[in-house]
mmCIF file of the protein (N, C-alpha, C, O) and its ligand, coordinates in Angstrom:
data_MODEL
# 
_entry.id   MODEL 
# 
loop_
_entity.id 
_entity.type 
_entity.pdbx_number_of_molecules 
1 polymer     1 
2 non-polymer 1 
# 
_entity_poly.entity_id                      1 
_entity_poly.type                           'polypeptide(L)' 
_entity_poly.nstd_linkage                   no 
_entity_poly.nstd_monomer                   no 
_entity_poly.pdbx_seq_one_letter_code       MAKAAKREYVWLQCKECGDLNYRTSVNVMGGVPKLELRKFCKRERKHSAHKIKRK 
_entity_poly.pdbx_seq_one_letter_code_can   MAKAAKREYVWLQCKECGDLNYRTSVNVMGGVPKLELRKFCKRERKHSAHKIKRK 
_entity_poly.pdbx_strand_id                 A 
# 
loop_
_entity_poly_seq.entity_id 
_entity_poly_seq.num 
_entity_poly_seq.mon_id 
_entity_poly_seq.hetero 
1 1  MET n 
1 2  ALA n 
1 3  LYS n 
1 4  ALA n 
1 5  ALA n 
1 6  LYS n 
1 7  ARG n 
1 8  GLU n 
1 9  TYR n 
1 10 VAL n 
1 11 TRP n 
1 12 LEU n 
1 13 GLN n 
1 14 CYS n 
1 15 LYS n 
1 16 GLU n 
1 17 CYS n 
1 18 GLY n 
1 19 ASP n 
1 20 LEU n 
1 21 ASN n 
1 22 TYR n 
1 23 ARG n 
1 24 THR n 
1 25 SER n 
1 26 VAL n 
1 27 ASN n 
1 28 VAL n 
1 29 MET n 
1 30 GLY n 
1 31 GLY n 
1 32 VAL n 
1 33 PRO n 
1 34 LYS n 
1 35 LEU n 
1 36 GLU n 
1 37 LEU n 
1 38 ARG n 
1 39 LYS n 
1 40 PHE n 
1 41 CYS n 
1 42 LYS n 
1 43 ARG n 
1 44 GLU n 
1 45 ARG n 
1 46 LYS n 
1 47 HIS n 
1 48 SER n 
1 49 ALA n 
1 50 HIS n 
1 51 LYS n 
1 52 ILE n 
1 53 LYS n 
1 54 ARG n 
1 55 LYS n 
# 
loop_
_struct_asym.id 
_struct_asym.entity_id 
A 1 
B 2 
# 
loop_
_chem_comp.id 
_chem_comp.type 
_chem_comp.mon_nstd_flag 
ALA 'L-peptide linking' y 
ARG 'L-peptide linking' y 
ASN 'L-peptide linking' y 
ASP 'L-peptide linking' y 
CYS 'L-peptide linking' y 
GLN 'L-peptide linking' y 
GLU 'L-peptide linking' y 
GLY 'peptide linking'   y 
HIS 'L-peptide linking' y 
ILE 'L-peptide linking' y 
LEU 'L-peptide linking' y 
LYS 'L-peptide linking' y 
MET 'L-peptide linking' y 
PHE 'L-peptide linking' y 
PRO 'L-peptide linking' y 
SER 'L-peptide linking' y 
THR 'L-peptide linking' y 
TRP 'L-peptide linking' y 
TYR 'L-peptide linking' y 
VAL 'L-peptide linking' y 
ZN  non-polymer         . 
# 
_pdbx_entity_nonpoly.entity_id   2 
_pdbx_entity_nonpoly.name        ? 
_pdbx_entity_nonpoly.comp_id     ZN 
# 
_pdbx_nonpoly_scheme.asym_id         B 
_pdbx_nonpoly_scheme.entity_id       2 
_pdbx_nonpoly_scheme.mon_id          ZN 
_pdbx_nonpoly_scheme.ndb_seq_num     1 
_pdbx_nonpoly_scheme.pdb_seq_num     101 
_pdbx_nonpoly_scheme.auth_seq_num    101 
_pdbx_nonpoly_scheme.pdb_mon_id      ZN 
_pdbx_nonpoly_scheme.auth_mon_id     ZN 
_pdbx_nonpoly_scheme.pdb_strand_id   A 
_pdbx_nonpoly_scheme.pdb_ins_code    . 
# 
loop_
_atom_site.group_PDB 
_atom_site.id 
_atom_site.type_symbol 
_atom_site.label_atom_id 
_atom_site.label_alt_id 
_atom_site.label_comp_id 
_atom_site.label_asym_id 
_atom_site.label_entity_id 
_atom_site.label_seq_id 
_atom_site.pdbx_PDB_ins_code 
_atom_site.Cartn_x 
_atom_site.Cartn_y 
_atom_site.Cartn_z 
_atom_site.occupancy 
_atom_site.B_iso_or_equiv 
_atom_site.pdbx_formal_charge 
_atom_site.auth_seq_id 
_atom_site.auth_comp_id 
_atom_site.auth_asym_id 
_atom_site.auth_atom_id 
_atom_site.pdbx_PDB_model_num 
ATOM   1   N  N  . MET A 1 1  ? 38.082 61.976 153.098 1.00 0.00 ? 1   MET A N  1 
ATOM   2   C  CA . MET A 1 1  ? 38.445 62.841 151.863 1.00 0.00 ? 1   MET A CA 1 
ATOM   3   C  C  . MET A 1 1  ? 37.285 63.211 151.030 1.00 0.00 ? 1   MET A C  1 
ATOM   4   O  O  . MET A 1 1  ? 36.510 62.384 150.549 1.00 0.00 ? 1   MET A O  1 
ATOM   5   N  N  . ALA A 1 2  ? 37.197 64.519 150.876 1.00 0.00 ? 2   ALA A N  1 
ATOM   6   C  CA . ALA A 1 2  ? 36.025 64.986 150.056 1.00 0.00 ? 2   ALA A CA 1 
ATOM   7   C  C  . ALA A 1 2  ? 36.063 64.682 148.677 1.00 0.00 ? 2   ALA A C  1 
ATOM   8   O  O  . ALA A 1 2  ? 37.140 64.756 148.085 1.00 0.00 ? 2   ALA A O  1 
ATOM   9   N  N  . LYS A 1 3  ? 35.008 64.343 148.075 1.00 0.00 ? 3   LYS A N  1 
ATOM   10  C  CA . LYS A 1 3  ? 35.054 64.077 146.607 1.00 0.00 ? 3   LYS A CA 1 
ATOM   11  C  C  . LYS A 1 3  ? 35.211 65.530 145.909 1.00 0.00 ? 3   LYS A C  1 
ATOM   12  O  O  . LYS A 1 3  ? 34.905 66.568 146.495 1.00 0.00 ? 3   LYS A O  1 
ATOM   13  N  N  . ALA A 1 4  ? 35.679 65.489 144.705 1.00 0.00 ? 4   ALA A N  1 
ATOM   14  C  CA . ALA A 1 4  ? 35.698 66.713 143.938 1.00 0.00 ? 4   ALA A CA 1 
ATOM   15  C  C  . ALA A 1 4  ? 34.199 67.267 143.637 1.00 0.00 ? 4   ALA A C  1 
ATOM   16  O  O  . ALA A 1 4  ? 33.298 66.509 143.277 1.00 0.00 ? 4   ALA A O  1 
ATOM   17  N  N  . ALA A 1 5  ? 34.052 68.433 143.790 1.00 0.00 ? 5   ALA A N  1 
ATOM   18  C  CA . ALA A 1 5  ? 32.673 69.017 143.550 1.00 0.00 ? 5   ALA A CA 1 
ATOM   19  C  C  . ALA A 1 5  ? 32.326 68.781 142.064 1.00 0.00 ? 5   ALA A C  1 
ATOM   20  O  O  . ALA A 1 5  ? 33.163 68.986 141.185 1.00 0.00 ? 5   ALA A O  1 
ATOM   21  N  N  . LYS A 1 6  ? 31.103 68.354 141.805 1.00 0.00 ? 6   LYS A N  1 
ATOM   22  C  CA . LYS A 1 6  ? 30.723 68.167 140.463 1.00 0.00 ? 6   LYS A CA 1 
ATOM   23  C  C  . LYS A 1 6  ? 30.204 69.423 139.900 1.00 0.00 ? 6   LYS A C  1 
ATOM   24  O  O  . LYS A 1 6  ? 29.240 69.958 140.448 1.00 0.00 ? 6   LYS A O  1 
ATOM   25  N  N  . ARG A 1 7  ? 30.756 69.954 138.844 1.00 0.00 ? 7   ARG A N  1 
ATOM   26  C  CA . ARG A 1 7  ? 30.299 71.155 138.296 1.00 0.00 ? 7   ARG A CA 1 
ATOM   27  C  C  . ARG A 1 7  ? 29.822 70.966 136.932 1.00 0.00 ? 7   ARG A C  1 
ATOM   28  O  O  . ARG A 1 7  ? 30.291 70.074 136.224 1.00 0.00 ? 7   ARG A O  1 
ATOM   29  N  N  . GLU A 1 8  ? 28.880 71.791 136.515 1.00 0.00 ? 8   GLU A N  1 
ATOM   30  C  CA . GLU A 1 8  ? 28.398 71.666 135.238 1.00 0.00 ? 8   GLU A CA 1 
ATOM   31  C  C  . GLU A 1 8  ? 28.025 72.990 134.623 1.00 0.00 ? 8   GLU A C  1 
ATOM   32  O  O  . GLU A 1 8  ? 27.470 73.862 135.291 1.00 0.00 ? 8   GLU A O  1 
ATOM   33  N  N  . TYR A 1 9  ? 28.341 73.148 133.302 1.00 0.00 ? 9   TYR A N  1 
ATOM   34  C  CA . TYR A 1 9  ? 28.064 74.422 132.659 1.00 0.00 ? 9   TYR A CA 1 
ATOM   35  C  C  . TYR A 1 9  ? 26.579 74.472 132.373 1.00 0.00 ? 9   TYR A C  1 
ATOM   36  O  O  . TYR A 1 9  ? 26.012 73.509 131.856 1.00 0.00 ? 9   TYR A O  1 
ATOM   37  N  N  . VAL A 1 10 ? 25.948 75.576 132.701 1.00 0.00 ? 10  VAL A N  1 
ATOM   38  C  CA . VAL A 1 10 ? 24.590 75.901 132.524 1.00 0.00 ? 10  VAL A CA 1 
ATOM   39  C  C  . VAL A 1 10 ? 24.404 77.298 131.847 1.00 0.00 ? 10  VAL A C  1 
ATOM   40  O  O  . VAL A 1 10 ? 25.299 78.136 131.739 1.00 0.00 ? 10  VAL A O  1 
ATOM   41  N  N  . TRP A 1 11 ? 23.130 77.429 131.410 1.00 0.00 ? 11  TRP A N  1 
ATOM   42  C  CA . TRP A 1 11 ? 22.870 78.690 130.824 1.00 0.00 ? 11  TRP A CA 1 
ATOM   43  C  C  . TRP A 1 11 ? 21.891 79.498 131.841 1.00 0.00 ? 11  TRP A C  1 
ATOM   44  O  O  . TRP A 1 11 ? 21.089 78.948 132.596 1.00 0.00 ? 11  TRP A O  1 
ATOM   45  N  N  . LEU A 1 12 ? 22.089 80.826 131.733 1.00 0.00 ? 12  LEU A N  1 
ATOM   46  C  CA . LEU A 1 12 ? 21.138 81.646 132.507 1.00 0.00 ? 12  LEU A CA 1 
ATOM   47  C  C  . LEU A 1 12 ? 20.150 82.191 131.449 1.00 0.00 ? 12  LEU A C  1 
ATOM   48  O  O  . LEU A 1 12 ? 20.464 82.952 130.533 1.00 0.00 ? 12  LEU A O  1 
ATOM   49  N  N  . GLN A 1 13 ? 18.965 81.720 131.687 1.00 0.00 ? 13  GLN A N  1 
ATOM   50  C  CA . GLN A 1 13 ? 17.804 82.060 130.718 1.00 0.00 ? 13  GLN A CA 1 
ATOM   51  C  C  . GLN A 1 13 ? 16.970 83.142 131.215 1.00 0.00 ? 13  GLN A C  1 
ATOM   52  O  O  . GLN A 1 13 ? 16.535 83.069 132.365 1.00 0.00 ? 13  GLN A O  1 
ATOM   53  N  N  . CYS A 1 14 ? 16.697 84.157 130.458 1.00 0.00 ? 14  CYS A N  1 
ATOM   54  C  CA . CYS A 1 14 ? 15.757 85.221 130.806 1.00 0.00 ? 14  CYS A CA 1 
ATOM   55  C  C  . CYS A 1 14 ? 14.408 84.551 130.998 1.00 0.00 ? 14  CYS A C  1 
ATOM   56  O  O  . CYS A 1 14 ? 14.007 83.678 130.229 1.00 0.00 ? 14  CYS A O  1 
ATOM   57  N  N  . LYS A 1 15 ? 13.717 84.986 132.049 1.00 0.00 ? 15  LYS A N  1 
ATOM   58  C  CA . LYS A 1 15 ? 12.372 84.392 132.327 1.00 0.00 ? 15  LYS A CA 1 
ATOM   59  C  C  . LYS A 1 15 ? 11.360 85.116 131.521 1.00 0.00 ? 15  LYS A C  1 
ATOM   60  O  O  . LYS A 1 15 ? 10.253 84.615 131.330 1.00 0.00 ? 15  LYS A O  1 
ATOM   61  N  N  . GLU A 1 16 ? 11.690 86.274 131.039 1.00 0.00 ? 16  GLU A N  1 
ATOM   62  C  CA . GLU A 1 16 ? 10.578 87.040 130.350 1.00 0.00 ? 16  GLU A CA 1 
ATOM   63  C  C  . GLU A 1 16 ? 10.579 86.705 128.848 1.00 0.00 ? 16  GLU A C  1 
ATOM   64  O  O  . GLU A 1 16 ? 9.518  86.454 128.277 1.00 0.00 ? 16  GLU A O  1 
ATOM   65  N  N  . CYS A 1 17 ? 11.697 86.698 128.238 1.00 0.00 ? 17  CYS A N  1 
ATOM   66  C  CA . CYS A 1 17 ? 11.726 86.514 126.725 1.00 0.00 ? 17  CYS A CA 1 
ATOM   67  C  C  . CYS A 1 17 ? 12.353 85.091 126.345 1.00 0.00 ? 17  CYS A C  1 
ATOM   68  O  O  . CYS A 1 17 ? 12.327 84.645 125.197 1.00 0.00 ? 17  CYS A O  1 
ATOM   69  N  N  . GLY A 1 18 ? 12.928 84.421 127.451 1.00 0.00 ? 18  GLY A N  1 
ATOM   70  C  CA . GLY A 1 18 ? 13.550 83.133 127.047 1.00 0.00 ? 18  GLY A CA 1 
ATOM   71  C  C  . GLY A 1 18 ? 14.896 83.122 126.408 1.00 0.00 ? 18  GLY A C  1 
ATOM   72  O  O  . GLY A 1 18 ? 15.374 82.049 126.039 1.00 0.00 ? 18  GLY A O  1 
ATOM   73  N  N  . ASP A 1 19 ? 15.558 84.280 126.248 1.00 0.00 ? 19  ASP A N  1 
ATOM   74  C  CA . ASP A 1 19 ? 16.832 84.221 125.699 1.00 0.00 ? 19  ASP A CA 1 
ATOM   75  C  C  . ASP A 1 19 ? 17.828 83.687 126.606 1.00 0.00 ? 19  ASP A C  1 
ATOM   76  O  O  . ASP A 1 19 ? 17.729 83.909 127.812 1.00 0.00 ? 19  ASP A O  1 
ATOM   77  N  N  . LEU A 1 20 ? 18.867 82.939 126.085 1.00 0.00 ? 20  LEU A N  1 
ATOM   78  C  CA . LEU A 1 20 ? 19.979 82.397 126.849 1.00 0.00 ? 20  LEU A CA 1 
ATOM   79  C  C  . LEU A 1 20 ? 21.062 83.417 126.786 1.00 0.00 ? 20  LEU A C  1 
ATOM   80  O  O  . LEU A 1 20 ? 21.777 83.507 125.788 1.00 0.00 ? 20  LEU A O  1 
ATOM   81  N  N  . ASN A 1 21 ? 21.202 84.191 127.828 1.00 0.00 ? 21  ASN A N  1 
ATOM   82  C  CA . ASN A 1 21 ? 22.127 85.305 127.817 1.00 0.00 ? 21  ASN A CA 1 
ATOM   83  C  C  . ASN A 1 21 ? 23.511 85.103 128.350 1.00 0.00 ? 21  ASN A C  1 
ATOM   84  O  O  . ASN A 1 21 ? 24.462 85.739 127.897 1.00 0.00 ? 21  ASN A O  1 
ATOM   85  N  N  . TYR A 1 22 ? 23.636 84.191 129.343 1.00 0.00 ? 22  TYR A N  1 
ATOM   86  C  CA . TYR A 1 22 ? 24.939 84.008 130.042 1.00 0.00 ? 22  TYR A CA 1 
ATOM   87  C  C  . TYR A 1 22 ? 25.220 82.636 130.211 1.00 0.00 ? 22  TYR A C  1 
ATOM   88  O  O  . TYR A 1 22 ? 24.302 81.818 130.266 1.00 0.00 ? 22  TYR A O  1 
ATOM   89  N  N  . ARG A 1 23 ? 26.459 82.295 130.301 1.00 0.00 ? 23  ARG A N  1 
ATOM   90  C  CA . ARG A 1 23 ? 26.911 80.862 130.627 1.00 0.00 ? 23  ARG A CA 1 
ATOM   91  C  C  . ARG A 1 23 ? 27.691 80.957 131.869 1.00 0.00 ? 23  ARG A C  1 
ATOM   92  O  O  . ARG A 1 23 ? 28.445 81.903 132.094 1.00 0.00 ? 23  ARG A O  1 
ATOM   93  N  N  . THR A 1 24 ? 27.490 79.877 132.752 1.00 0.00 ? 24  THR A N  1 
ATOM   94  C  CA . THR A 1 24 ? 28.121 79.862 134.037 1.00 0.00 ? 24  THR A CA 1 
ATOM   95  C  C  . THR A 1 24 ? 28.312 78.468 134.312 1.00 0.00 ? 24  THR A C  1 
ATOM   96  O  O  . THR A 1 24 ? 27.888 77.595 133.556 1.00 0.00 ? 24  THR A O  1 
ATOM   97  N  N  . SER A 1 25 ? 29.016 78.204 135.509 1.00 0.00 ? 25  SER A N  1 
ATOM   98  C  CA . SER A 1 25 ? 29.142 76.964 135.917 1.00 0.00 ? 25  SER A CA 1 
ATOM   99  C  C  . SER A 1 25 ? 28.572 76.876 137.355 1.00 0.00 ? 25  SER A C  1 
ATOM   100 O  O  . SER A 1 25 ? 28.814 77.751 138.186 1.00 0.00 ? 25  SER A O  1 
ATOM   101 N  N  . VAL A 1 26 ? 27.855 75.857 137.604 1.00 0.00 ? 26  VAL A N  1 
ATOM   102 C  CA . VAL A 1 26 ? 27.289 75.750 139.061 1.00 0.00 ? 26  VAL A CA 1 
ATOM   103 C  C  . VAL A 1 26 ? 27.724 74.390 139.598 1.00 0.00 ? 26  VAL A C  1 
ATOM   104 O  O  . VAL A 1 26 ? 28.033 73.493 138.813 1.00 0.00 ? 26  VAL A O  1 
ATOM   105 N  N  . ASN A 1 27 ? 27.752 74.228 140.853 1.00 0.00 ? 27  ASN A N  1 
ATOM   106 C  CA . ASN A 1 27 ? 28.002 72.964 141.553 1.00 0.00 ? 27  ASN A CA 1 
ATOM   107 C  C  . ASN A 1 27 ? 26.668 72.215 141.569 1.00 0.00 ? 27  ASN A C  1 
ATOM   108 O  O  . ASN A 1 27 ? 25.705 72.723 142.145 1.00 0.00 ? 27  ASN A O  1 
ATOM   109 N  N  . VAL A 1 28 ? 26.579 71.118 141.006 1.00 0.00 ? 28  VAL A N  1 
ATOM   110 C  CA . VAL A 1 28 ? 25.369 70.410 140.871 1.00 0.00 ? 28  VAL A CA 1 
ATOM   111 C  C  . VAL A 1 28 ? 25.348 69.128 141.962 1.00 0.00 ? 28  VAL A C  1 
ATOM   112 O  O  . VAL A 1 28 ? 24.493 68.245 141.896 1.00 0.00 ? 28  VAL A O  1 
ATOM   113 N  N  . MET A 1 29 ? 26.248 69.150 142.819 1.00 0.00 ? 29  MET A N  1 
ATOM   114 C  CA . MET A 1 29 ? 26.253 68.108 143.939 1.00 0.00 ? 29  MET A CA 1 
ATOM   115 C  C  . MET A 1 29 ? 24.908 68.409 144.752 1.00 0.00 ? 29  MET A C  1 
ATOM   116 O  O  . MET A 1 29 ? 24.645 69.529 145.191 1.00 0.00 ? 29  MET A O  1 
ATOM   117 N  N  . GLY A 1 30 ? 24.172 67.408 144.887 1.00 0.00 ? 30  GLY A N  1 
ATOM   118 C  CA . GLY A 1 30 ? 22.875 67.497 145.673 1.00 0.00 ? 30  GLY A CA 1 
ATOM   119 C  C  . GLY A 1 30 ? 21.926 68.392 144.998 1.00 0.00 ? 30  GLY A C  1 
ATOM   120 O  O  . GLY A 1 30 ? 21.201 69.137 145.657 1.00 0.00 ? 30  GLY A O  1 
ATOM   121 N  N  . GLY A 1 31 ? 21.894 68.353 143.626 1.00 0.00 ? 31  GLY A N  1 
ATOM   122 C  CA . GLY A 1 31 ? 20.943 69.076 142.898 1.00 0.00 ? 31  GLY A CA 1 
ATOM   123 C  C  . GLY A 1 31 ? 21.336 70.379 142.346 1.00 0.00 ? 31  GLY A C  1 
ATOM   124 O  O  . GLY A 1 31 ? 22.252 71.003 142.881 1.00 0.00 ? 31  GLY A O  1 
ATOM   125 N  N  . VAL A 1 32 ? 20.693 70.859 141.278 1.00 0.00 ? 32  VAL A N  1 
ATOM   126 C  CA . VAL A 1 32 ? 20.989 72.050 140.748 1.00 0.00 ? 32  VAL A CA 1 
ATOM   127 C  C  . VAL A 1 32 ? 20.391 73.198 141.602 1.00 0.00 ? 32  VAL A C  1 
ATOM   128 O  O  . VAL A 1 32 ? 19.215 73.125 141.960 1.00 0.00 ? 32  VAL A O  1 
ATOM   129 N  N  . PRO A 1 33 ? 21.076 74.130 141.899 1.00 0.00 ? 33  PRO A N  1 
ATOM   130 C  CA . PRO A 1 33 ? 20.634 75.267 142.708 1.00 0.00 ? 33  PRO A CA 1 
ATOM   131 C  C  . PRO A 1 33 ? 19.377 75.941 142.110 1.00 0.00 ? 33  PRO A C  1 
ATOM   132 O  O  . PRO A 1 33 ? 19.427 76.301 140.934 1.00 0.00 ? 33  PRO A O  1 
ATOM   133 N  N  . LYS A 1 34 ? 18.290 76.132 142.811 1.00 0.00 ? 34  LYS A N  1 
ATOM   134 C  CA . LYS A 1 34 ? 17.241 77.040 142.422 1.00 0.00 ? 34  LYS A CA 1 
ATOM   135 C  C  . LYS A 1 34 ? 17.598 78.416 142.643 1.00 0.00 ? 34  LYS A C  1 
ATOM   136 O  O  . LYS A 1 34 ? 17.508 78.978 143.734 1.00 0.00 ? 34  LYS A O  1 
ATOM   137 N  N  . LEU A 1 35 ? 18.048 78.997 141.468 1.00 0.00 ? 35  LEU A N  1 
ATOM   138 C  CA . LEU A 1 35 ? 18.730 80.407 141.684 1.00 0.00 ? 35  LEU A CA 1 
ATOM   139 C  C  . LEU A 1 35 ? 18.137 81.189 140.650 1.00 0.00 ? 35  LEU A C  1 
ATOM   140 O  O  . LEU A 1 35 ? 17.953 80.772 139.507 1.00 0.00 ? 35  LEU A O  1 
ATOM   141 N  N  . GLU A 1 36 ? 17.807 82.454 141.109 1.00 0.00 ? 36  GLU A N  1 
ATOM   142 C  CA . GLU A 1 36 ? 17.365 83.463 140.141 1.00 0.00 ? 36  GLU A CA 1 
ATOM   143 C  C  . GLU A 1 36 ? 18.235 84.667 140.389 1.00 0.00 ? 36  GLU A C  1 
ATOM   144 O  O  . GLU A 1 36 ? 18.599 85.081 141.489 1.00 0.00 ? 36  GLU A O  1 
ATOM   145 N  N  . LEU A 1 37 ? 18.531 85.201 139.125 1.00 0.00 ? 37  LEU A N  1 
ATOM   146 C  CA . LEU A 1 37 ? 19.539 86.297 139.247 1.00 0.00 ? 37  LEU A CA 1 
ATOM   147 C  C  . LEU A 1 37 ? 18.976 87.500 138.346 1.00 0.00 ? 37  LEU A C  1 
ATOM   148 O  O  . LEU A 1 37 ? 18.368 87.321 137.291 1.00 0.00 ? 37  LEU A O  1 
ATOM   149 N  N  . ARG A 1 38 ? 19.245 88.660 138.872 1.00 0.00 ? 38  ARG A N  1 
ATOM   150 C  CA . ARG A 1 38 ? 18.850 89.806 137.992 1.00 0.00 ? 38  ARG A CA 1 
ATOM   151 C  C  . ARG A 1 38 ? 19.991 90.162 137.081 1.00 0.00 ? 38  ARG A C  1 
ATOM   152 O  O  . ARG A 1 38 ? 21.002 90.680 137.554 1.00 0.00 ? 38  ARG A O  1 
ATOM   153 N  N  . LYS A 1 39 ? 19.878 89.910 135.808 1.00 0.00 ? 39  LYS A N  1 
ATOM   154 C  CA . LYS A 1 39 ? 20.834 90.147 134.821 1.00 0.00 ? 39  LYS A CA 1 
ATOM   155 C  C  . LYS A 1 39 ? 20.304 91.050 133.662 1.00 0.00 ? 39  LYS A C  1 
ATOM   156 O  O  . LYS A 1 39 ? 19.104 91.200 133.430 1.00 0.00 ? 39  LYS A O  1 
ATOM   157 N  N  . PHE A 1 40 ? 21.274 91.614 132.984 1.00 0.00 ? 40  PHE A N  1 
ATOM   158 C  CA . PHE A 1 40 ? 20.810 92.441 131.921 1.00 0.00 ? 40  PHE A CA 1 
ATOM   159 C  C  . PHE A 1 40 ? 20.522 91.583 130.731 1.00 0.00 ? 40  PHE A C  1 
ATOM   160 O  O  . PHE A 1 40 ? 21.360 90.780 130.320 1.00 0.00 ? 40  PHE A O  1 
ATOM   161 N  N  . CYS A 1 41 ? 19.322 91.739 130.156 1.00 0.00 ? 41  CYS A N  1 
ATOM   162 C  CA . CYS A 1 41 ? 18.911 91.101 128.963 1.00 0.00 ? 41  CYS A CA 1 
ATOM   163 C  C  . CYS A 1 41 ? 19.212 91.956 127.727 1.00 0.00 ? 41  CYS A C  1 
ATOM   164 O  O  . CYS A 1 41 ? 18.774 93.105 127.657 1.00 0.00 ? 41  CYS A O  1 
ATOM   165 N  N  . LYS A 1 42 ? 19.968 91.405 126.732 1.00 0.00 ? 42  LYS A N  1 
ATOM   166 C  CA . LYS A 1 42 ? 20.308 92.240 125.643 1.00 0.00 ? 42  LYS A CA 1 
ATOM   167 C  C  . LYS A 1 42 ? 19.133 92.464 124.716 1.00 0.00 ? 42  LYS A C  1 
ATOM   168 O  O  . LYS A 1 42 ? 19.031 93.522 124.095 1.00 0.00 ? 42  LYS A O  1 
ATOM   169 N  N  . ARG A 1 43 ? 18.231 91.474 124.607 1.00 0.00 ? 43  ARG A N  1 
ATOM   170 C  CA . ARG A 1 43 ? 17.025 91.702 123.760 1.00 0.00 ? 43  ARG A CA 1 
ATOM   171 C  C  . ARG A 1 43 ? 16.113 92.753 124.209 1.00 0.00 ? 43  ARG A C  1 
ATOM   172 O  O  . ARG A 1 43 ? 15.630 93.610 123.468 1.00 0.00 ? 43  ARG A O  1 
ATOM   173 N  N  . GLU A 1 44 ? 15.891 92.630 125.552 1.00 0.00 ? 44  GLU A N  1 
ATOM   174 C  CA . GLU A 1 44 ? 14.959 93.679 126.069 1.00 0.00 ? 44  GLU A CA 1 
ATOM   175 C  C  . GLU A 1 44 ? 15.618 94.995 126.539 1.00 0.00 ? 44  GLU A C  1 
ATOM   176 O  O  . GLU A 1 44 ? 14.947 95.971 126.874 1.00 0.00 ? 44  GLU A O  1 
ATOM   177 N  N  . ARG A 1 45 ? 16.964 94.972 126.545 1.00 0.00 ? 45  ARG A N  1 
ATOM   178 C  CA . ARG A 1 45 ? 17.719 96.035 127.058 1.00 0.00 ? 45  ARG A CA 1 
ATOM   179 C  C  . ARG A 1 45 ? 17.346 96.639 128.396 1.00 0.00 ? 45  ARG A C  1 
ATOM   180 O  O  . ARG A 1 45 ? 17.291 97.846 128.629 1.00 0.00 ? 45  ARG A O  1 
ATOM   181 N  N  . LYS A 1 46 ? 17.097 95.665 129.241 1.00 0.00 ? 46  LYS A N  1 
ATOM   182 C  CA . LYS A 1 46 ? 16.833 95.991 130.727 1.00 0.00 ? 46  LYS A CA 1 
ATOM   183 C  C  . LYS A 1 46 ? 17.234 94.851 131.533 1.00 0.00 ? 46  LYS A C  1 
ATOM   184 O  O  . LYS A 1 46 ? 17.613 93.817 130.983 1.00 0.00 ? 46  LYS A O  1 
ATOM   185 N  N  . HIS A 1 47 ? 17.178 94.967 132.838 1.00 0.00 ? 47  HIS A N  1 
ATOM   186 C  CA . HIS A 1 47 ? 17.483 93.941 133.822 1.00 0.00 ? 47  HIS A CA 1 
ATOM   187 C  C  . HIS A 1 47 ? 16.206 93.113 133.991 1.00 0.00 ? 47  HIS A C  1 
ATOM   188 O  O  . HIS A 1 47 ? 15.108 93.658 134.101 1.00 0.00 ? 47  HIS A O  1 
ATOM   189 N  N  . SER A 1 48 ? 16.353 91.921 134.007 1.00 0.00 ? 48  SER A N  1 
ATOM   190 C  CA . SER A 1 48 ? 15.194 90.954 134.293 1.00 0.00 ? 48  SER A CA 1 
ATOM   191 C  C  . SER A 1 48 ? 15.702 89.738 135.027 1.00 0.00 ? 48  SER A C  1 
ATOM   192 O  O  . SER A 1 48 ? 16.911 89.568 135.184 1.00 0.00 ? 48  SER A O  1 
ATOM   193 N  N  . ALA A 1 49 ? 14.806 88.896 135.476 1.00 0.00 ? 49  ALA A N  1 
ATOM   194 C  CA . ALA A 1 49 ? 15.139 87.665 136.280 1.00 0.00 ? 49  ALA A CA 1 
ATOM   195 C  C  . ALA A 1 49 ? 15.593 86.721 135.349 1.00 0.00 ? 49  ALA A C  1 
ATOM   196 O  O  . ALA A 1 49 ? 14.962 86.526 134.310 1.00 0.00 ? 49  ALA A O  1 
ATOM   197 N  N  . HIS A 1 50 ? 16.714 86.064 135.640 1.00 0.00 ? 50  HIS A N  1 
ATOM   198 C  CA . HIS A 1 50 ? 17.288 84.916 134.851 1.00 0.00 ? 50  HIS A CA 1 
ATOM   199 C  C  . HIS A 1 50 ? 17.298 83.681 135.723 1.00 0.00 ? 50  HIS A C  1 
ATOM   200 O  O  . HIS A 1 50 ? 17.613 83.741 136.911 1.00 0.00 ? 50  HIS A O  1 
ATOM   201 N  N  . LYS A 1 51 ? 16.943 82.545 135.108 1.00 0.00 ? 51  LYS A N  1 
ATOM   202 C  CA . LYS A 1 51 ? 17.140 81.173 135.888 1.00 0.00 ? 51  LYS A CA 1 
ATOM   203 C  C  . LYS A 1 51 ? 18.046 80.365 135.126 1.00 0.00 ? 51  LYS A C  1 
ATOM   204 O  O  . LYS A 1 51 ? 18.312 80.533 133.936 1.00 0.00 ? 51  LYS A O  1 
ATOM   205 N  N  . ILE A 1 52 ? 18.540 79.406 135.944 1.00 0.00 ? 52  ILE A N  1 
ATOM   206 C  CA . ILE A 1 52 ? 19.410 78.358 135.411 1.00 0.00 ? 52  ILE A CA 1 
ATOM   207 C  C  . ILE A 1 52 ? 18.781 77.347 134.555 1.00 0.00 ? 52  ILE A C  1 
ATOM   208 O  O  . ILE A 1 52 ? 17.775 76.751 134.938 1.00 0.00 ? 52  ILE A O  1 
ATOM   209 N  N  . LYS A 1 53 ? 19.348 77.114 133.366 1.00 0.00 ? 53  LYS A N  1 
ATOM   210 C  CA . LYS A 1 53 ? 18.872 76.113 132.506 1.00 0.00 ? 53  LYS A CA 1 
ATOM   211 C  C  . LYS A 1 53 ? 19.958 75.059 132.150 1.00 0.00 ? 53  LYS A C  1 
ATOM   212 O  O  . LYS A 1 53 ? 21.034 75.394 131.655 1.00 0.00 ? 53  LYS A O  1 
ATOM   213 N  N  . ARG A 1 54 ? 19.673 73.947 132.386 1.00 0.00 ? 54  ARG A N  1 
ATOM   214 C  CA . ARG A 1 54 ? 20.579 72.842 132.074 1.00 0.00 ? 54  ARG A CA 1 
ATOM   215 C  C  . ARG A 1 54 ? 20.503 72.554 130.617 1.00 0.00 ? 54  ARG A C  1 
ATOM   216 O  O  . ARG A 1 54 ? 19.433 72.776 130.048 1.00 0.00 ? 54  ARG A O  1 
ATOM   217 N  N  . LYS A 1 55 ? 21.559 72.066 129.917 1.00 0.00 ? 55  LYS A N  1 
ATOM   218 C  CA . LYS A 1 55 ? 21.535 71.687 128.527 1.00 0.00 ? 55  LYS A CA 1 
ATOM   219 C  C  . LYS A 1 55 ? 20.712 70.490 128.343 1.00 0.00 ? 55  LYS A C  1 
ATOM   220 O  O  . LYS A 1 55 ? 20.567 70.008 127.219 1.00 0.00 ? 55  LYS A O  1 
HETATM 221 ZN ZN . ZN  B 2 .  ? 14.732 88.995 128.136 1.00 0.00 2 101 ZN  A ZN 1 
# 
């Protein structure tokens, strides 16, 4: 019987200006994924790399 996946709410933080632009949930079973996403940054008004930041 598989355990329920452990999910946690995290922020997606812009790597360039440090703004916390998005909230999402990730599966943290076996560690937080090292994930980088190209997202639109409101402050810079362009797409930039965002990384997961735990609270
Ligand atoms: Zn930014």
